[in-house]
C-alpha positions in Angstrom: -220.3 21.1 -67.5 -217.4 22.6 -65.3 -214.8 24.9 -66.9 -211.4 26.1 -66.4 -210.1 28.2 -69.3 -206.5 28.3 -67.7 -205.9 25.1 -68.4 -205.8 24.3 -72.3 -207.8 21.3 -73.8 -204.8 19.3 -75.5 -204.7 17.2 -78.6 -207.8 19.7 -80.5 -206.3 19.6 -83.5 -206.2 15.3 -83.5 -209.8 15.1 -81.5 -211.2 17.2 -84.5 -210.2 14.8 -87.2 -211.0 11.8 -85.3 -214.6 12.8 -83.8 -215.1 15.8 -86.3 -215.8 19.4 -84.9 -219.6 19.0 -84.0 -218.5 16.7 -81.2 -216.0 19.4 -80.0 -218.7 22.2 -79.4 -219.5 20.9 -75.4 -216.1 20.9 -74.9 -214.5 24.2 -76.2 -213.6 26.9 -73.8 -216.7 29.5 -75.0 -214.4 32.0 -77.1 -213.0 29.2 -78.9 -216.6 28.1 -79.9 -217.6 31.4 -80.8 -214.7 32.2 -82.7 -215.4 29.0 -84.6 -218.9 29.6 -85.3 -220.6 27.4 -83.3 -222.5 29.9 -81.6 -225.5 31.0 -83.2 -225.6 34.6 -83.4 -229.0 35.2 -81.9 -228.4 32.6 -78.9 -228.3 34.2 -75.4 -225.2 34.3 -73.3 -226.3 34.9 -69.7 -224.2 35.0 -66.4 -224.9 35.0 -63.0 -222.3 36.2 -60.8 -222.0 36.3 -57.0 -219.0 38.6 -56.9 -218.6 38.8 -53.2 -219.5 42.4 -51.0 -216.5 44.7 -50.5 -215.7 43.9 -47.0 -212.4 45.2 -44.7 -212.0 41.5 -43.3 -211.4 40.4 -47.0 -209.2 43.3 -48.1 -207.2 42.2 -44.8 -206.5 38.7 -46.2 -206.0 40.1 -49.7 -209.1 39.1 -51.1 -211.0 42.4 -50.9 -212.4 44.0 -53.9 -209.5 46.1 -55.0 -207.2 43.1 -54.7 -209.4 40.9 -57.1 -211.5 43.6 -59.1 -209.2 43.4 -62.2 -209.6 39.7 -61.7 -213.5 39.5 -61.4 -213.6 42.1 -64.8 -211.4 40.1 -66.8 -213.5 36.7 -66.2 -216.7 38.1 -66.9 -215.7 39.7 -69.9 -214.2 36.6 -71.1 -217.5 34.9 -71.3 -218.9 37.7 -73.9 -222.3 37.7 -72.0 -225.6 39.5 -73.2 -226.7 39.7 -70.2 -225.6 39.6 -66.8 -227.2 39.1 -63.0 -224.9 40.4 -60.2 -225.2 39.5 -56.6 -223.7 40.9 -53.5 -223.0 44.3 -55.3 -222.2 47.2 -52.7 -222.9 50.8 -54.5 -219.0 51.7 -54.6 -218.5 47.8 -56.7 -221.6 48.8 -59.2 -219.8 52.1 -60.1 -216.6 50.2 -60.6 -218.1 47.5 -62.8 -220.6 50.3 -64.8 -217.5 51.9 -65.8 -215.5 49.2 -66.6 -217.9 48.0 -69.1 -219.5 50.9 -71.1 -221.0 49.0 -74.0 -223.7 47.6 -71.4 -226.8 49.2 -69.7 -226.6 48.4 -65.8 -229.9 49.1 -63.9 -230.5 48.3 -60.3 -229.1 50.8 -57.9 -231.5 53.9 -58.3 -233.4 55.0 -55.1 -232.8 54.9 -51.3 -234.3 51.8 -50.7 -231.1 50.0 -48.8 -231.1 48.1 -45.3 -231.4 50.1 -41.9 -228.0 48.9 -41.1 -225.6 50.4 -44.2 -222.5 48.8 -43.4 -220.8 45.6 -44.1 -222.7 42.8 -45.5 -225.5 44.9 -45.0 -227.0 47.3 -47.5 -226.8 44.8 -50.5 -230.3 45.8 -50.7 -230.2 45.2 -54.9 -229.4 42.7 -57.6 -228.2 44.7 -60.3 -228.5 43.9 -64.0 -226.2 44.9 -67.4 -227.4 44.2 -70.6 -225.6 44.6 -74.1 -226.8 48.4 -75.4 -226.0 47.0 -79.4 -228.3 43.9 -78.8 -231.5 45.3 -76.6 -233.8 47.5 -76.3 -235.4 48.1 -72.4 -238.8 48.2 -72.8 -239.7 47.9 -69.0 -237.2 47.5 -65.4 -238.4 47.3 -62.0 -237.3 45.9 -58.4 -239.8 44.3 -55.7 -238.9 42.8 -52.1 -239.0 39.6 -50.9 -241.4 40.3 -48.2 -245.0 40.2 -47.2 -244.8 43.9 -48.2 -242.8 43.6 -52.0 -243.8 47.3 -52.7 -242.2 48.6 -49.6 -238.5 49.2 -50.1 -236.1 47.8 -47.6 -238.9 45.5 -45.8 -238.0 42.4 -44.3 -240.2 39.3 -43.3 -240.1 35.8 -42.2 -237.1 36.0 -40.0 -235.0 37.0 -43.1 -231.7 38.4 -41.8 -231.7 41.6 -44.0 -233.4 42.6 -47.0 -233.7 41.2 -50.1 -235.4 42.1 -53.4 -235.5 40.5 -56.9 -234.7 42.9 -60.0 -236.5 42.5 -63.2 -235.7 44.0 -66.7 -237.9 43.3 -69.9 -235.7 43.5 -73.1 -236.5 43.4 -76.7 -233.9 41.5 -78.2 -232.6 42.7 -81.9 -231.0 39.6 -82.9 -233.8 37.2 -82.5 -236.6 39.5 -82.8 -238.4 38.7 -79.4 -239.2 39.7 -76.2 -238.3 37.8 -72.9 -237.7 39.3 -69.1 -234.8 38.4 -66.8 -235.7 38.1 -63.2 -232.4 38.3 -61.0 -232.3 37.6 -56.9 -230.4 36.5 -53.9 -232.3 34.6 -51.2 -231.8 34.7 -47.6 -228.7 32.6 -46.5 -230.1 31.9 -42.7 -233.7 31.3 -42.8 -235.3 28.4 -44.1 -238.9 29.9 -43.8 -237.4 32.8 -45.4 -236.0 30.9 -48.7 -239.5 29.3 -48.9 -241.5 32.6 -48.6 -239.0 34.8 -50.8 -239.0 32.5 -53.8 -243.2 32.0 -53.4 -243.1 36.0 -54.0 -240.9 35.5 -57.2 -243.1 32.6 -58.5 -246.3 34.4 -57.9 -245.0 37.5 -59.3 -243.8 35.8 -62.5 -246.6 33.5 -62.8 -248.8 36.5 -64.2 -246.9 36.2 -67.7 -248.1 33.9 -70.5 -246.9 30.7 -70.7 -245.4 31.5 -73.9 -243.3 34.3 -72.7 -240.0 33.8 -72.4 -238.6 34.1 -68.7 -234.8 34.1 -67.5 -234.5 33.7 -63.5 -230.8 34.0 -62.0 -229.4 34.2 -58.8 -228.1 33.1 -55.4 -230.5 30.9 -53.7 -228.6 30.0 -51.1 -230.1 26.3 -51.1 -228.8 23.1 -53.4 -230.4 21.4 -56.2 -232.2 19.1 -53.4 -233.9 21.7 -51.7 -237.6 22.4 -51.4 -237.1 25.8 -52.9 -235.6 24.1 -56.3 -238.0 21.8 -56.2 -240.8 24.8 -55.9 -239.3 26.6 -59.1 -239.9 23.5 -61.2 -243.2 22.8 -59.9 -244.3 26.2 -61.0 -242.6 25.5 -64.7 -239.3 26.8 -64.6 -236.3 24.4 -65.8 -232.9 24.6 -64.7 -230.5 24.8 -67.4 -228.1 22.7 -65.9 -229.8 19.6 -64.9 -231.1 19.8 -68.2 -228.3 19.2 -70.0 -225.9 17.4 -67.5 -228.7 15.6 -65.3 -229.2 15.5 -61.6 -225.7 14.3 -60.9 -223.6 16.1 -58.2 -221.3 18.4 -60.2 -219.8 19.8 -56.8 -220.8 23.4 -55.4 -220.8 26.9 -56.6 -218.6 28.1 -53.6 -215.1 27.7 -52.7 -213.6 30.5 -50.2 -211.3 32.0 -52.6 -209.4 28.7 -53.4 -210.6 27.1 -56.5 -210.4 23.6 -56.4 -207.9 23.9 -53.2 -211.2 24.4 -51.3 -210.8 22.2 -48.1 -214.8 21.8 -47.8 -215.4 21.4 -51.7 -216.7 17.8 -50.8 -219.5 19.2 -49.1 -220.5 22.6 -51.3 -223.7 22.7 -52.8 -224.4 24.3 -56.3 -226.5 27.1 -54.9 -226.2 29.3 -58.2 -228.6 28.9 -60.8 -230.1 30.0 -64.3 -233.3 28.8 -64.7 -235.7 29.3 -67.8 -239.2 29.5 -68.6 -241.2 29.4 -71.7 -240.3 28.3 -75.4 -236.3 28.4 -74.6 -233.8 25.5 -75.3 -230.5 25.5 -73.3 -227.4 24.7 -75.2 -224.8 25.4 -72.8 -224.5 25.1 -69.1 -221.0 26.2 -67.5 -219.6 26.6 -64.1 -216.6 29.0 -64.6 -214.1 28.0 -62.4 -211.6 30.7 -64.0 -209.0 32.8 -61.8 -206.4 35.3 -63.1 -202.7 34.3 -62.2 -203.9 32.8 -58.8 -206.9 35.2 -58.0 -210.4 34.3 -57.9 -213.0 36.7 -59.1 -215.4 35.9 -55.9 -215.9 33.4 -53.2 -218.2 31.9 -56.0 -217.8 30.2 -59.4 -219.8 32.3 -61.9 -222.5 30.4 -64.2 -222.7 30.5 -67.4 -226.0 29.6 -69.7 -226.2 29.7 -73.7 -230.5 30.0 -74.6 -231.6 29.2 -77.7 -234.9 31.9 -77.7 
């Protein structure tokens, strides 16, 4: 499902009268669904958000972090997420998000493990995670690097353009009374071999958990659903929440160059942002968030939302 909450759904009342309330659940904006009581309290609301790194060249075009920070935070808060995996976050962006969302615990920027090059696109060494203070108890957390030496901070292998890592957290859910873990990552954007080897590190690490233990994986994979990377994830027992609910039909890309539906390359853009699950979890909704705020898009990526029943 692809949603733009800036365009109101017309005729809701008549639709309800004709088809019944249950039929409307998959079409309503998420906040309306929650207000209507359709979303179960113990269902998990997950977001993955590539927020676009803070670059001077973007700022020169009026697309920098300072120009879109408020829009980014507003779009995120609209979804009422329980847990969020972020990508392309520099330290100043991490602090801004953390300060604006005090009801969440923010993890993923402790320690000196950054790229050797610390300017521009480099220095995106971590992919922070935010989770609800009210809902969750933190049981464990950590970071490993997508390289031949995953315990060495900032390590690079297989021709990857820069250091890449996975940030993981293990939580106790006070609502459902269950434990689960989330792994958040960002694969290399250049080298095909690096992407395959990097995801293999993640799949091998996650395979140590029992089949009945719920895991969620969020991230920017820099490949489409037709890729070998995606196939390897599915072969390892993970499920793509979007495909589970909507099938393998091409629903368009998640990159849009800050232009939304006006993006001139949208017909060639791929869905490269994913929320996968493993274990006894059922996806109830999976949505590409196409919102903007007064014409300002929060990123050059659309965010992805999933509602999961643990």
